[in-house]
N, C-alpha and C positions, 0 to 999 in steps of 0.2 A: 305597679310591679311589686309583687310579693318579695319579701326578703329571702334570699337563699340562706340556708343555715349551715351547711357543710361545704366549705370552700377550699380548693387547692390552688396555691399560687406557685408559679414557676418563674425563675429569674436566671437568665443566662447571658445577659448583655455584656458582662465584663469577664475578666480572667477567672473570677470565682463563680461557682454555680450555687444557687441558693433556692430554697423552697419554703413554703409555709402551709400549714393546715389549720383551719379554724372549724370548730364543731358547733352544733346547736346549743350546747351547754356553755358556750363561750370559752371553751378550752382552746389553747393555741400552742402550736409548735412552729418556731421559725429557726432555720439554721443555714449556715453556710456549709456546703458539703464538699467543696473542692476548690483548689486554686491552681490545678495543673492542667486545666482546659479539657479534662476527660469528662465532658458534660454528659454524654450519653450514658456511660456506665454509672456515674455518680447519681444522676437523676433517677434512673430506674431503681437502683438499690435504695436510695433514701426516701423515695416516694412510698415504697412498700413499708419501710421501717416507720416513717412518720404516721402513716395511716394506722398501722397496727398498734403503735403506742397510744393512740387516741381511741382505739377500739372501733375503727371504721374499716369497712370493706370498700374497695374501689367503687362499687355501685351505690354506696351511701353518699358519695360526693354529688352535690347539686349544682355546682358552678366551678369553672376553671378560669383563672385569671393568669395572663402571661404578659411578660414584658416584650414588646415588639421592637424595642430599640429607641434611639440609635445605640450602636455598640459593635462588638466584634462579629464579623460576618458569620463565621462558623457557629459560634455560640448561639446567635439569634436563630439560625436555621434549626438547630437541634431543639431549642426551647419551644419554638412555635410548632414544629412538627410533633413534638411530644405532647404538647397541650391539645392540638387538634386530634391526634390519634386517641388520646385518653378520653376526651370529651365525646368523640363520635362513638367510641366503644361502649359508653354507658348512656349515651343519648342526652347530654346536657349542653348548656350554652358555654361559649367562650367570651370572656371580657378581655380587652386589651388595655394596657397602660404603657407609658413610655418610661425609659430609664431616667430621663431628666425630670419628669414630674415626680417620680418616686423619690428621687434625691431631695426635691423641694419639700415634699410632705415629710420625709424622714428628718430633714433639718428642722422643720417646725416642731416635730415631736421631740427633738432634742433641745428645744428652747430658742431657736433662731426666730427672728421677726424682721420685718422690713424688706429691703431689697436683697435678693439672693441670685447668684449665678450658679447653676448646676453645670458641672464639667465632667464629661466621660472621656477617658483616654481613647483616642481614635488611632493611635500609632502614627507612623510617618511624620512625627513632629506636630501632629494636629490633635485637636480635641473637638468633641461635639458639645455645644453649649446652648443654654437657653436661660433667659432671665425671668424671674418671678417676683411677686410681692407676697410676703407671708403675713397673714393676720388671722382674722376669724375664718377666712377662706384663703385658699392658695390660687393666685391669679397669674396666668402667663403674661409676660410683657412683650414677648416677641416669639418668633418661630424657631424651632431647633435649627442649628446651623453648624457648618464646619468652619473652624477658625483655629487660631493658635493661642496658647496661654499668654504669650507676650502681647498679642493684640488685645486680648481681654484686659490684661493688666494696664495697658496704656489707656484704654478707653475709660476705665474706672478711676485710675489715678488722675486723669484729666478732669473727669466729672466732679470728683471731690466729695460726692455723697457717700454716706456710710453704706457698706455692702458686705455681704457674707458670701463666701465661696465654699463649695462642697463637691465631693465626688473623687473618683480615682484619678481623674484628669488633674485635679489639684495636687494630689500626692505625687504624680509623675513629674509635674513642672512646678514644684513647690517654690523654688527660688524666684520664679517670675511672679507667681501669685502673692507670695509673702512680701514682695516689694511694694505692693499697693498700700500707701500710708493710711488710707481710710478703710482698709479691708480687714476682715477677720475670717477665720477658717473653722468650719465644722467638719470634723473627721468622719468621713463615710467612704469606705472603699467599695461597698456593694449597695446598689439601690435597695430601698427599704421594702422587704417582703411584707412586713406588718402593714405598711401603707397600702400595698397592693390588695391585701385582704380587706382593708377598710373600704377602699374604692370599689371593689367588686360587689359590695353589698348593694350599692345604689346605681351603679353605672349600667346602662343598657348594653346587652350583648352585641357583639359584632356579627354582621351577616357574612362578611369576608374578613379573614384574618391575614394581614400582610405585614411583612417586616418594614421598619423604617430605617433604611440603610444610610441615606443621605449621600452616599458615594459608592462607587463600585468596589468589589472585593479586592483585597491585596493581590491575590493571584492574577486577577484580570489586569490590574494596573501594572504589575511587574511584567506581564507578557507584552502589554502595549508598549511599555518602555523599551523592552528588548527589540521590538519590531521597528522602532524609529530609525531612520537612516542616519 
């Protein structure tokens, strides 16, 4: 597979919206463009700005990479829909990544190594979590799951092995995570867009792009709760 040279990355799994653009001259822009959940407006505006700053037209983009989750339901829908529409409009492929793997790669870029748990805030007192080993390569230790920060803290405090935690789920439940005596924290509120651009160079495109929700949307859950006798 030949390397794509101009790549657009879209990240909307968390409260903040982020994007990145990398060119064939290895110039790169990555930025967080909003923290108020106005993903649609923020994405459209900042995509235009970022491409223009690097001297690219939309049709110059050769590959789109998008975070498919897990994360906030509405944000994921907006990000994936935007990525698909943009890619179809110019006739290019879409590559998908997960928020949890982007946090793992981002933590490695920030100097973390060994065992790591990526944590994305899932609301309702829950987090989305996945374990990794960071070294020359990033290796997933388990599957993405819905859990709680307290449960993760208990597991790793009992395990006793050194471990690093990262993600906005750590920030949300910092007291629980900080209580792990053998743990450390790498600050990352947004999954790494730089990592998404790196991954997109070598990962095969997806035939079908679908979100990784792990559970139903908040609105559906709230409706179901109200309907219980």
